[in-house]
N, C-alpha and C positions, 0 to 999 in steps of 0.2 A: 121816129121808132126806128127805123132801118140803121140810123147811125148810131143811137144808142144800143143795138144789139152788134153792130159790128165792132166799137167799142169793146164790150163784154168780152168776145171772142177773143179778139187780138190779145186782152190783156193775158186771157185764160192760156193761149197757146205761147204767148211771152215767159210766162210765168213757169210753164211746163218746161219750155226748153231752158231756162235756167238752173233748176231743179234736175234734168237730166246732165246737162255739162258739171256740175257740181260733184254727183253721181259717180258718174265716170273718171272724173277726176281724182275722187278717193280711191276707187275700185283699183284703178291702175297704180296707185303708188302705193299698193299694200305690201310689196316683196321689195326686199332689196336686192338677193340673188335668182327670181326666179320670175320669167314672162308669166309663164302660166302653168297651173296646178290644177288637175280637174279630176273628178271623180262619177262614176258611173255604177251603175247595177241595172240586169236586166234577167229576169224570169223564164223562162220557157215553159210551155204548157206542161211539160213533164217535171218541170220544177227543177232544171238545171239553172241554178244561176252562175251567172258572170259577173265578178266584181273586178272592175276597171281602172285602172290610177295611170295619170300620165303628168310628166312633169317637164319644162323647158327651161334648163336652166339660162342664167344670160352671163354670168361670165366664164371665159375661157381658162382660166386657171384653178377651178375649182373640181373639187369631186361630189357627186350625189349619191343617196341613198334613195331608194325609192322604196316603202312599204305600202302593203294594199291588206286590209281587213275586213270581214263579211262579219257584221253583227246581227242580231236579232232582237229581236225586243220581248222581253220575257218580265212578266210580272211589272210590268213599267219601267223595266232596267235594259238598258245595252250590253248586252253577253256577245264576247266572241265566237263565233256561231261557222267559222272557214278562215282559213290561213292561221298566222299573217305571211303573205308571198311578199318577199323580197326582191330586188334588182338593183344594180348601182350603173354609174356610168361618170365618165370625164369629161371636161369641160363643157362646152355649150351644147354638146348631144343629148336629144331628147330620151327621154328613161320613159316607156311606157311598160306595165305591165297586167298581165292580165290572170285572176284565178278563176277556176272554175269547182264548185260541187252543188249535189244534188240535196235539196233542202225541203223541208215538211211545210207546211199551211202555216203564215205567219206574216207578222212585218219584219223588213230588211234593209237595211242602209248598209255604204261602205265607209267606210273613213278609210284615207289617204295620207297618208305622211311623208314629207320629202323633207332631207335633212340635207345641206350645203354644205361640206365641211373647204378649208383652204388647203393649200397645197402639202401644209406641216400637218393636217388632222384638225386643226383647231375648228370646231363647230361655229361657223357662220351666222346659220340660219334654219328655223325648224319650223314649218310649217304645215297645217294640217289644213283638209279639204274632205266636206261629207255631203255625202249624194243625197238626192229627196227619198224619203222613205217609199217604198213598196210593199206593198201586201200581196201575197199571194195566197 
């Protein structure tokens, strides 16, 4: 009985490891010119929403534009409620941006878009990241 339990437990652990390894490989290969792209939202008790975006470019000969938008769910549809705020950078310099806005009660999210351009201005990559929804 113990051997049977041990064999099942070992099988579950091995399958879990294989699934996690394949998941992380898929996620890390998602971007071509971006190491990391993130989007976060927080809302204080007084209703101050902080919309934050961050991008870590991976190529030293590129230019980066970062845009952060605060969206509110209205009748089941996401609509712009704050921003867009934007900033830019060059090379592998991290671009981070935070927009602030007082909001009313509702459900919100932040959409962050990073555009990576070649030194000659050709768009190489256009990626977006959406924060989890937050209800205030």
